[in-house]
C-alpha positions as CSV (number, residue, x, y, z in Angstrom):
1,M,0.0,0.0,0.0
2,T,1.3,3.5,-0.9
3,S,1.4,6.1,1.8
4,K,0.1,9.6,1.3
5,T,3.7,10.9,1.4
6,E,4.9,8.4,-1.2
7,A,1.9,9.3,-3.4
8,L,2.6,13.0,-3.2
9,S,6.3,12.4,-3.9
10,A,5.4,10.3,-7.0
11,L,3.1,13.0,-8.2
12,I,5.8,15.7,-7.8
13,A,8.3,13.5,-9.6
14,S,5.9,12.9,-12.5
15,A,5.5,16.7,-13.2
16,R,6.6,17.8,-16.7
17,G,8.1,21.0,-17.8
18,P,9.0,24.0,-15.7
19,R,6.9,24.8,-12.7
20,P,4.7,27.8,-13.6
21,I,5.2,30.9,-11.4
22,S,3.1,34.0,-11.2
23,L,5.4,36.2,-9.1
24,Q,8.6,37.8,-10.2
25,S,10.6,36.1,-7.4
26,R,10.9,32.3,-7.2
27,E,11.5,32.7,-3.5
28,A,8.4,34.7,-2.9
29,E,6.4,32.1,-4.9
30,E,7.8,29.3,-2.7
31,V,6.9,31.2,0.5
32,L,3.4,31.9,-0.8
33,N,3.0,28.2,-1.7
34,I,4.2,27.2,1.8
35,A,1.9,29.7,3.4
36,L,-1.1,28.4,1.4
37,A,-0.2,24.8,2.3
38,L,0.0,25.7,5.9
39,T,-3.3,27.5,5.7
40,V,-5.0,24.4,4.4
41,E,-3.3,22.3,7.1
42,L,-4.5,24.7,9.7
43,A,-8.1,24.6,8.3
44,V,-8.0,20.8,8.6
45,S,-6.7,21.0,12.2
46,N,-9.3,23.5,13.2
47,D,-12.0,21.2,11.8
48,R,-10.7,18.3,13.8
49,I,-10.5,20.5,16.9
50,D,-14.1,21.6,16.4
51,R,-15.3,18.0,16.0
52,L,-13.4,17.0,19.2
53,E,-14.8,19.9,21.2
54,R,-18.3,19.1,20.1
55,L,-17.8,15.4,21.0
56,V,-16.4,16.2,24.4
57,A,-19.2,18.7,25.1
58,E,-21.8,16.2,24.1
59,L,-20.2,13.5,26.3
60,R,-20.2,16.0,29.2
61,G,-23.8,17.1,28.5
62,E,-22.9,20.7,28.2
63,P,-23.0,23.3,25.4
64,V,-19.8,23.5,23.3
65,E,-19.5,27.2,24.1
66,D,-19.0,26.3,27.8
67,L,-16.1,24.0,26.8
68,R,-14.6,26.7,24.6
69,D,-14.9,29.4,27.3
70,I,-12.8,27.5,29.8
71,R,-10.1,29.8,31.2
72,Y,-7.1,28.7,33.2
73,D,-5.3,30.4,36.1
74,G,-2.0,29.8,37.8
75,D,0.5,27.2,36.6
76,I,-1.7,26.0,33.7
77,A,-2.2,29.5,32.4
78,Q,1.6,30.2,32.6
79,E,2.4,26.9,30.8
80,R,0.0,27.9,28.0
81,Y,1.4,31.4,27.8
82,D,5.0,30.0,27.7
83,A,4.0,27.5,24.9
84,T,2.5,30.3,22.9
85,E,5.6,32.5,23.3
86,A,7.8,29.6,22.3
87,L,5.7,28.9,19.2
88,L,5.9,32.6,18.1
89,T,9.6,32.7,18.7
90,R,10.1,29.6,16.5
91,A,7.8,31.0,13.8
92,L,9.4,34.5,13.8
93,R,13.0,33.4,14.4
94,V,14.2,34.9,11.1
95,I,12.8,38.3,12.0
96,L,14.0,38.1,15.6
97,D,17.5,37.0,14.7
98,P,19.8,39.9,15.8
99,R,22.2,39.1,12.9
100,G,19.6,40.6,10.5
101,H,20.1,39.8,6.8
102,E,23.8,40.5,6.7
103,G,25.5,38.6,4.0
104,A,22.3,37.7,2.3
105,A,22.1,38.5,-1.4
106,D,20.3,41.8,-2.1
107,T,17.4,40.9,-4.3
108,D,16.1,44.5,-4.7
109,T,18.7,45.6,-7.2
């Protein structure tokens, strides 16, 4: 049986001709494609989370809004805050890097 990853790799390998681009910069096109792929993945994840929330709420016999409105205090709130900060730091590491873009090729000229 072929895995989803193997099927996608085979599809990519079977592509013919140059990959069409619509932006002037290949790098910008790649970043846009990655952002769009991540957006699709996030939409799927959000759908799964919604289904799980509804299932848990149904099993608990309460409205889903009550489950979604749960707020944490103390150590749990701090752990969630720290996890969010770590995620943002990882996602924005290129912007936060104090080295800047020194040594990078200047693509504006």
